[in-house]
N, C-alpha and C positions, 0 to 999 in steps of 0.2 A: 512034238517039238512045241506047241506053245504052251503046256504045263511047263516044261522046263524053262521058256523063256520069261514066263510070269513069276516062277520061282526066283531064277536070277534076279530081275526086276525088284520084287519085295525085297530079299537079301540087300541086295545094293542101296535101295530106299532107307532100309532098318538102321546098317551100317553108318549112313553119311548122317543120319539123322541125332545117332545116338553120342557124337563127339560134342555138339553144340550144346548140349542141356545143360550142363555145370555153368558154361558161361553166361547163358542167357537168365540162368536164375541169381547169379551173383549179385550184390548190392553195391554199386559204387558210391564210397563213403565221400563226403564234403572235403576232404583232407587230402586226397588223389588228386593227383597233377603235378606241373612244376610250376614252382612259386619263385619268385624273386625277393630276398631279402631287401628292405627300403629302410627300415630302421629297428634300434634297439632299445627300448625305454625303459627307465631305470626310477623305482618309488622308493622311498626308505625315509627312515628318522635318523638326523644327523643335529647330536646335541642336544636332542629333545623339541625339534623343530622339524618339520616334514620337509623334504628335499625330492627335486625332480632332476634327472637329466637324461641324455639320448644320444646315441650315437646314429649318424646318418652313412647308410649303407647303400644309397641309390644311384650312386656312381660306380659301385664297386663290383655290379654284376655277381653276385652271392647268390647260387640257386640251389633250392631244395626241391627234390624230387621224390614225390610219394608213391610208389609203384604199388599197383594192384596186388603184388604177391607178400607184401609186409614187409618191404625192404624202403630206406631212405638214403638216397646219395645226394652227399650236401658237396658241392666244389664252387670254387671262386676266391678262397680264401679264408683269413682268419674272422670269425664274429663272434658274437657274445653268446651264441648258442652251441653250434658244434664245429668242430675242424673239419676238414674234408675227409671225406672216406664213407663207407657203407655202414648204415646202421640198421637195427630192426625197429619196427614200429606196430604199434594196435591201436586202432580208433575203437573209442567205446560211446555210443551216447546213454542218455539216461544213466549216467554213471553215478556208483554208488547208492543207486536205488533211487536218485532225484530227477525227478521230468527237468528237461531242457538243459541236462548239465552234461557236455562234451568233455570227453579226456583223449589226449593223444599220448600213449606211453611211448617213448623213444628210449631203447635200450633200458627198459624197464623204469625210466622215469616219467614222473608224472607231469606232463603241461595240460592248464586248462586252454579248450580249443573255442575262438568264436568268430562267426563270421556274420559282421552286421552287416556288410553290404555284399553285393554281387563283385566279384574278382578280388575281396580283400580277405584275409584269413591272419588272424593273429595268435599265437601261441604264447601263453602265460604261464611264468612262475612266481606271480606277486605274492600268492598265499605262502611263500617261504623267501619273501624279499629277494626273489631272481626277477630276472630279466622279463618284457614285455617285446614278443617279436613280431613285427608287422610284415606283411607279403602281400606281394599282388601276383595274379595271375599272369602266366606269360602264355 
């Protein structure tokens, strides 16, 4: 009887431990989480001289949620990035073989990723004269 109980206990422990191994080995990327869009910044050349412009979204509650399963949910209204909906994303550190270069691909469109200070991130398309989106963590 003791052998049966011991075998059942060992079997129970092995079954319960195996489900958590994948989650405990997963690395959380710095983009994962819920972020409120605060501002879109634009830089470019107009008539041969540089120009700057921005759109303030801080009072519009536009939210980007980067889920651990590689989906991005955008809600809250029109903005300079993405319309409301669900998109796929992929985070890449040391992108293109360059140390400290972080990139987020949203539906295969490349955005440079910056996190200068705790609780704030930026997604930038300045390399193709696109916007730089500024977010704060919710």
